[in-house]
C-alpha positions, 0 to 999 in steps of 0.5 A: 785364312780361309784356306788355313781354316779349311785345311785344319778341318780336313786334318781334324776330320782325318784324325777323328776317322782314324781314332779307335772307338775306345780312343774316341770315347776317352777323348770326349770324356776328357773334354766333356767337363769343359763344355759350357753346358756341363754342370760345374764345367771348368776352364776359360772361354778358349778351353770351352771353345776347344772342347766344343770343337773336339767333342762336336767333331768326334760326336758327328763321326762316332755318335753311336759310341757315346752315351745319351747324356754326353750327346745331350751335353755336346748338343746343348753346347753346339746350340748355345754357340749359335747365340754367342756374341763372339763371331768365332764361336758362332761360326763354330756353332754354325759349322757343327750344325751343318755337319751334325744336325742329324745328331743334335736334333735328337737331343735338343729342340731342332726347331730352335736350332733352325730358328737361330740359323734363320736369324743369323742367315739374314741379320748377319748379311751385312757382316764384313766379307771375312773368315767370320762371315757368319751370315754366309755360313748360316745360309749354307747350313740352312740349304744343307739342312733343308736338303737332308731334312726337308719335312722338319725344315718346311714345318718350321718354315710354314709355322713361323710364317703363320705364327711368328714370334715377331713381325721382324722375325716373320720378315726374316723367314720370308726372306729365306723363302725367297732365297730358297726359291732362287737357290734350291727350287726343287726342295720347295716343289712338293711343299708349294701348296703349304708354303703359298698358303702361309704366304697368303695368310701373312697378307691378312688385311685385318692385321694392317701392321702385319700386312704392311710389314711383310707386303714387299717380301710376300710380293717378292716371294710370289713373284719368284715362285710364279717365275720359277714354278709353272704350277703357280700363276698370279693374275695382277688385275684380279689379285688371284693366285692359282697353286697346283697340288701334287694330287692334281687339284688347283687352289685359288686364292684372293690376295685382296682378302688373303683367303682361299676362294675354292679348289678346282679338281679335274686332273687325276694325276700330277699337274705340270703347269697353269696360266691365267688368260690376259683378262683373268676369266680363264685358267688353263691347266695341263698334266703331261702324265695325262696328256690333258689340258683343262680350261676353267672359268674363273671369273666372278659369277652369281654362283661364287657370290651366293655359294662362297667356296664353290668354284664358278659354274663351268657351263653345262658341266657344273663343277667339271672343267669348262673344256677338256682337251687331249693331246699327244706329243710322244716322248717330248712329254717324258721329263723330270720335274726339274725339266718342266720348270724350263721346258713347259710354258703357256703363251696367250696370243689373244684373250681366248687363244693359248699356246702350250710349249712342251720342249720343241712342240707347240700346241694351240687351243681355244679357250 
């Protein structure tokens, strides 16, 4: 049945492409009156579904030929199908969102479409494995939209973690973050600071019910992120989370209080990785672009007690790094962001000795 469905889509796509501009407009006009969103629409549910199918496919390929009013009607109909009880109609809505989100987002609430897909992706996970597995198709749609419209997608994701319509919905969104970390980590890379800020704030201890509801999922996300991205590290005993930014800074969070403690500013170029010492009193950061390793004191101090928001004093250097260590590994340092996820790692032989692995090179530093 899946093969038949796929073959039908291929044939329809081919037919739509071969339509002339005049034929495309005429076809949509003939069926627009059967769209569920058209005022005074006529026809039964099967006719309406066929209208959404035909108008939707033509609109994706030939939207430049259609009026704004027509595209508005088609977009509203596609969006409404995401909320249908009938799984076949929901599946049609999901498929058209995958194909034509770039069209529909101009005429309806794009965030509302994303939120409907978020809910379908998680709540439909227990559907039977069949042609009507809406959850699986919704997850594919989300990955597609996240790839092609990352700014809008990330804005919706972080907003919904911070200000969800319900605790259950927040859990849905955070489960999607875990999915993306596993399936499309590079999509999240440049947005990690915003994303991790939202995850940390969801653990606010002043809201006990909220924290309890998302604690397991938030912990899972942090675990996935730390395992996947070398620019993020977590120290369990102190409950400190360090998150690197593309500008070169590292943001330190305290997960016990769900607050930002301070910002460490030392790198002038994009950082590549970071790591806490086993006792949590040092953080080492590296930028391959700079060829520099920075060592930071991050244990509790009188400075941090009396000046909340200020990083611990770094010896005589004040707010500058405790140590700055240069290195040169030649061409081995030239790698893509994707490569850094695999080829750059820290290892701690002891409390104050760290090894930096860059491809086949190994450098040892005293901290």
